[in-house]
KEKE-3310 file (N, C-alpha, C; in steps of 0.2 Angstrom, whole numbers, plus 5000, padded with zeros to 4 digits):
npx = (5121:5120:5111:5121:5111:5102:5113:5118:5106:5103:5114:5111:5098:5105:5113:5105:5094:5105:5109:5098:5098:5110:5113:5123:5138:5137:5138:5151:5158:5162:5152:5141:5146:5146:5135:5127:5137:5147:5160:5171:5175:5167:5156:5162:5163:5152:5148:5158:5164:5156:5148:5146:5133:5126:5120:5115:5106:5098:5093:5086:5074:5069:5064:5054:5044:5040:5034:5026:5019:5011:5003:4995:4988:4981:4971:4962:4956:4952:4962:4963:4964:4974:4987:4984:4988:5003:5008:5006:5017:5029:5026:5030:5041:5043:5035:5048:5060:5068:5078:5070:5075:5075:5082:5091:5102:5102:5111:5126:5126:5134:5146:5143:5149:5148:5139:5129:5126:5119:5108:5101:5095:5089:5080:5073:5065:5058:5048:5045:5041:5029:5019:5018:5012:4999:4993:4992:4980:4972:4969:4963:4953:4945:4947:4958:4964:4978:4987:5000:5010:5006:5020:5025:5019:5022:5035:5032:5024:5032:5044:5040:5036:5047:5054:5047:5047:5060:5057:5047:5055:5066:5062:5046:5036:5020:5018:5021:5008:4999:5007:5002:4989:4987:4993:4984:4972:4976:4975:4964:4948)
npy = (5110:5102:5109:5109:5104:5097:5086:5084:5078:5068:5057:5054:5047:5038:5031:5024:5018:5008:5002:4998:4985:4978:4980:4989:4987:4982:4992:5004:5022:5020:5015:5022:5034:5030:5027:5038:5049:5055:5061:5050:5060:5072:5068:5061:5075:5081:5071:5067:5057:5036:5034:5047:5047:5038:5037:5050:5044:5038:5045:5051:5044:5040:5056:5052:5045:5048:5059:5051:5047:5056:5058:5048:5048:5062:5057:5051:5038:5021:5009:4997:5000:5008:4999:4990:5000:5003:4989:4992:5001:4991:4985:4986:4981:4969:4968:4974:4965:4969:4974:4980:4998:4990:4978:4978:4986:4978:4969:4966:4973:4973:4979:4991:5010:5019:5027:5027:5015:5019:5030:5018:5012:5020:5025:5008:5010:5023:5014:5007:5012:5018:5008:5003:5011:5013:5000:5002:5010:5002:4989:5001:5004:4994:4987:4978:4962:4955:4946:4950:4966:4982:4986:4973:4966:4973:4973:4958:4959:4970:4961:4949:4955:4961:4949:4940:4949:4944:4927:4931:4937:4929:4918:4916:4927:4927:4922:4937:4941:4932:4931:4944:4943:4935:4940:4952:4942:4936:4951:4956:4960)
npz = (4917:4933:4947:4962:4975:4970:4963:4973:4980:4970:4973:4984:4979:4971:4980:4990:4982:4981:4990:4996:4987:4991:5002:5014:5014:5000:4991:4982:4983:4970:4962:4964:4958:4946:4941:4944:4931:4937:4945:4956:4965:4967:4975:4983:4991:4994:5003:5011:5020:5018:5029:5031:5022:5023:5033:5031:5020:5028:5038:5030:5027:5041:5041:5031:5038:5046:5041:5035:5045:5050:5041:5040:5052:5050:5043:5051:5051:5057:5071:5064:5048:5047:5052:5042:5033:5037:5034:5019:5018:5019:5006:4992:4993:4992:4980:4972:4975:4983:4995:5013:5021:5037:5033:5025:5034:5044:5036:5039:5050:5064:5056:5052:5053:5068:5069:5062:5068:5076:5071:5065:5072:5080:5071:5071:5082:5082:5073:5080:5091:5084:5079:5094:5099:5092:5093:5105:5107:5097:5104:5117:5112:5106:5097:5096:5099:5110:5117:5132:5132:5123:5118:5117:5109:5096:5092:5090:5080:5070:5067:5063:5052:5045:5042:5034:5021:5019:5016:5005:4998:4993:4992:4993:4987:4989:5003:5010:5009:5015:5028:5033:5031:5043:5054:5057:5059:5069:5080:5080:5087)
capx = (5123:5117:5112:5123:5108:5100:5117:5115:5099:5102:5120:5109:5094:5105:5117:5099:5094:5112:5111:5091:5096:5113:5116:5130:5145:5139:5141:5155:5155:5164:5146:5137:5149:5147:5128:5126:5143:5151:5168:5171:5176:5162:5151:5164:5162:5145:5148:5166:5165:5155:5147:5141:5129:5124:5118:5109:5100:5094:5090:5079:5071:5066:5059:5049:5040:5037:5027:5017:5014:5005:5000:4990:4985:4974:4966:4957:4955:4952:4967:4965:4964:4980:4989:4985:4991:5007:5010:5007:5023:5035:5022:5035:5049:5043:5035:5052:5063:5077:5078:5068:5079:5078:5083:5097:5104:5103:5115:5134:5126:5140:5151:5140:5150:5144:5134:5123:5121:5113:5102:5099:5090:5083:5075:5070:5063:5055:5043:5043:5036:5022:5016:5017:5004:4994:4990:4987:4976:4969:4966:4958:4947:4942:4948:4961:4963:4983:4990:5007:5008:5007:5027:5029:5015:5024:5040:5031:5022:5038:5049:5034:5037:5055:5055:5044:5049:5067:5057:5046:5061:5070:5057:5039:5032:5015:5021:5018:5000:4999:5005:4998:4981:4987:4992:4977:4967:4979:4974:4958:4944)
capy = (5110:5102:5112:5106:5105:5096:5083:5080:5071:5063:5057:5051:5043:5031:5026:5022:5010:5002:5001:4992:4980:4975:4980:4998:4985:4979:4998:5011:5028:5021:5013:5032:5041:5029:5026:5047:5050:5062:5057:5051:5067:5075:5058:5064:5083:5081:5067:5066:5048:5035:5034:5052:5046:5031:5041:5054:5037:5036:5050:5054:5041:5044:5059:5049:5036:5055:5064:5045:5046:5062:5060:5043:5053:5065:5053:5047:5031:5015:5005:4990:5003:5010:4997:4991:5006:5002:4984:4993:5003:4984:4980:4987:4979:4964:4967:4976:4960:4972:4971:4984:4999:4991:4972:4982:4990:4973:4963:4969:4978:4974:4981:4999:5013:5018:5033:5022:5011:5024:5029:5013:5008:5026:5024:5005:5013:5024:5010:5000:5016:5021:5001:5003:5018:5011:4993:5004:5015:4998:4989:5002:5005:4987:4985:4973:4960:4952:4944:4953:4975:4984:4985:4964:4965:4979:4968:4952:4961:4971:4955:4943:4959:4957:4939:4935:4951:4941:4924:4935:4939:4924:4910:4913:4931:4927:4925:4942:4945:4928:4935:4950:4941:4932:4945:4954:4940:4937:4954:4958:4955)
capz = (4923:4938:4954:4968:4977:4965:4962:4982:4980:4968:4973:4988:4978:4969:4986:4994:4978:4981:4997:4995:4982:4992:5009:5015:5011:4994:4986:4984:4979:4962:4962:4964:4954:4939:4938:4938:4926:4940:4946:4966:4972:4968:4978:4990:4989:4995:5009:5014:5023:5016:5034:5030:5016:5026:5039:5028:5019:5038:5041:5025:5029:5045:5042:5027:5039:5051:5037:5034:5052:5049:5035:5043:5058:5051:5041:5057:5052:5066:5070:5058:5043:5050:5053:5035:5029:5038:5030:5015:5017:5015:5000:4986:4995:4991:4972:4967:4976:4984:5001:5011:5025:5041:5031:5021:5038:5047:5032:5043:5055:5066:5052:5051:5059:5076:5071:5054:5068:5082:5065:5060:5082:5079:5065:5073:5088:5077:5070:5086:5092:5081:5082:5101:5100:5088:5096:5111:5107:5095:5112:5120:5106:5105:5088:5096:5108:5108:5124:5133:5132:5116:5116:5115:5099:5093:5092:5084:5073:5065:5066:5056:5042:5042:5042:5027:5019:5014:5012:5001:4993:4993:4990:4989:4989:4992:5011:5014:5013:5021:5036:5036:5034:5047:5059:5058:5062:5076:5082:5079:5090)
cpx = (5121:5116:5117:5120:5104:5104:5117:5112:5100:5108:5114:5103:5098:5109:5111:5097:5100:5110:5103:5093:5104:5118:5123:5135:5144:5138:5147:5154:5160:5156:5142:5141:5148:5139:5125:5133:5148:5158:5165:5171:5168:5156:5157:5164:5157:5144:5154:5167:5159:5146:5142:5135:5125:5118:5111:5104:5095:5090:5084:5074:5066:5060:5054:5044:5036:5031:5022:5014:5010:5002:4992:4986:4979:4970:4957:4955:4955:4957:4969:4967:4971:4986:4990:4988:5000:5013:5010:5015:5030:5032:5025:5041:5047:5042:5041:5058:5068:5074:5072:5073:5079:5084:5089:5103:5107:5108:5121:5131:5133:5145:5149:5145:5142:5139:5127:5120:5115:5106:5098:5093:5087:5077:5069:5065:5056:5046:5040:5037:5029:5017:5013:5010:4999:4990:4989:4981:4969:4962:4960:4950:4941:4940:4954:4960:4970:4986:4995:5003:5009:5014:5028:5022:5020:5030:5035:5030:5027:5043:5045:5035:5043:5057:5051:5045:5055:5065:5055:5050:5066:5066:5049:5035:5023:5013:5019:5012:4997:5001:5004:4991:4982:4988:4986:4971:4967:4975:4966:4952:4936)
cpy = (5108:5108:5107:5102:5094:5087:5080:5074:5067:5056:5050:5047:5036:5028:5022:5016:5005:4998:4995:4985:4974:4974:4988:4992:4983:4985:5002:5018:5027:5020:5020:5035:5038:5028:5034:5050:5056:5058:5057:5056:5071:5071:5061:5072:5086:5075:5066:5059:5043:5034:5042:5053:5040:5033:5046:5049:5037:5041:5054:5050:5039:5049:5059:5047:5045:5059:5057:5044:5052:5063:5055:5046:5057:5063:5051:5039:5024:5012:5003:4995:5007:5006:4992:4994:5004:4996:4986:4997:4999:4983:4982:4985:4974:4964:4969:4970:4964:4972:4979:4987:4993:4979:4974:4984:4984:4967:4968:4972:4980:4980:4988:5002:5015:5023:5031:5018:5014:5025:5024:5010:5014:5027:5014:5005:5019:5020:5005:5005:5018:5016:5001:5009:5014:5003:4997:5005:5011:4994:4991:5004:5000:4983:4980:4971:4955:4951:4948:4963:4975:4985:4977:4964:4969:4974:4962:4956:4964:4967:4949:4948:4959:4952:4940:4942:4947:4934:4926:4937:4934:4918:4911:4924:4934:4927:4929:4942:4938:4929:4939:4947:4936:4934:4948:4950:4937:4942:4956:4955:4952)
cpz = (4928:4944:4957:4974:4974:4965:4967:4983:4977:4968:4980:4987:4976:4976:4988:4989:4977:4987:4999:4993:4986:4999:5010:5012:5004:4988:4988:4981:4973:4960:4960:4961:4947:4937:4938:4936:4929:4943:4952:4969:4973:4971:4986:4994:4996:5003:5009:5015:5020:5022:5033:5027:5019:5032:5037:5027:5024:5039:5036:5028:5037:5047:5034:5032:5046:5047:5036:5038:5054:5047:5036:5047:5057:5046:5044:5056:5056:5064:5065:5051:5044:5049:5045:5030:5031:5036:5025:5012:5014:5008:4993:4989:4991:4980:4970:4968:4978:4993:5006:5021:5031:5039:5026:5027:5043:5044:5036:5047:5058:5063:5051:5056:5063:5075:5063:5060:5077:5077:5064:5067:5084:5076:5067:5080:5084:5076:5074:5090:5093:5081:5087:5101:5098:5091:5103:5111:5100:5101:5114:5117:5105:5099:5090:5102:5106:5118:5126:5131:5125:5112:5114:5109:5095:5089:5087:5079:5069:5066:5062:5049:5042:5040:5035:5021:5013:5014:5008:4995:4990:4990:4988:4992:4988:4999:5014:5014:5016:5027:5038:5038:5040:5054:5060:5062:5068:5084:5083:5082:5087)
residu = (MET:ALA:LEU:GLN:GLY:ASP:THR:LYS:LYS:ARG:ILE:LEU:ASP:ILE:ALA:GLU:GLN:LEU:LEU:LEU:GLU:GLY:GLY:PHE:GLU:GLY:PHE:SER:TYR:LYS:HIS:VAL:ALA:SER:ASP:LEU:GLY:ILE:LYS:ASN:ALA:ALA:VAL:HIS:TYR:HIS:TYR:PRO:ALA:LYS:SER:ASP:LEU:GLY:VAL:ALA:ILE:ILE:GLN:ARG:THR:ARG:ARG:ARG:PHE:GLY:ARG:TRP:CYS:GLU:GLU:ILE:ASP:LYS:ARG:GLY:GLU:ASP:PRO:SER:LYS:LYS:LEU:GLU:ALA:PHE:PHE:GLY:ILE:PHE:LYS:PRO:PHE:VAL:ASP:SER:GLY:LYS:LEU:CYS:PHE:GLY:GLY:ALA:LEU:ALA:VAL:GLY:PHE:LYS:LYS:LEU:PRO:ALA:GLU:MET:GLN:ALA:GLU:ALA:ARG:ALA:MET:ALA:THR:ASP:PHE:LEU:GLY:TRP:LEU:GLU:ASN:LEU:LEU:HIS:GLU:GLY:ARG:SER:GLY:GLY:PHE:PHE:THR:PHE:PRO:GLY:SER:PRO:ARG:ASP:GLN:ALA:VAL:VAL:VAL:LEU:SER:SER:ILE:GLN:GLY:VAL:LEU:GLN:ILE:ALA:ARG:GLU:THR:ASP:PRO:SER:SER:PHE:ASP:VAL:VAL:VAL:ARG:GLN:ILE:MET:ARG:SER:ILE:ARG:THR)
# end
């Protein structure tokens, strides 16, 4: 028999995959329970409300990103390499045809529970903040040049990646690489 912590993690894993396949409204506890071969009550035991499950997924994603940021900073690479590594976070979504976390949460964002909206905004702030700092570092170090503030450029980069993920998933997977190359061309000195 699985340990409680293991069941809780497995619930979170399955729910995350379902979220990435169809957004938050695209699955129910019944889907999660069925995939795990458990009863709905077991899912409710660990996550009493679906919003609790949604918040847990976003918080785990934010922790993963935080660990990724620490790891990438330890490498001591130049800002161009760090930015390329950032784009690498999104490449698996192109290859799998799944939504990225930002896209999955954007689907029906206004219908998400308030606590999930707050966590999703915090996640976007995490990504934008990291990008802003990287772009500032890159411009200060002579690696990047771009008009406007690092914050403005971070918004352009992140929105370009979010948009091309949709295009890549729906029509042309190669468009992701095209956009990444174009971003890099447009900011490198």
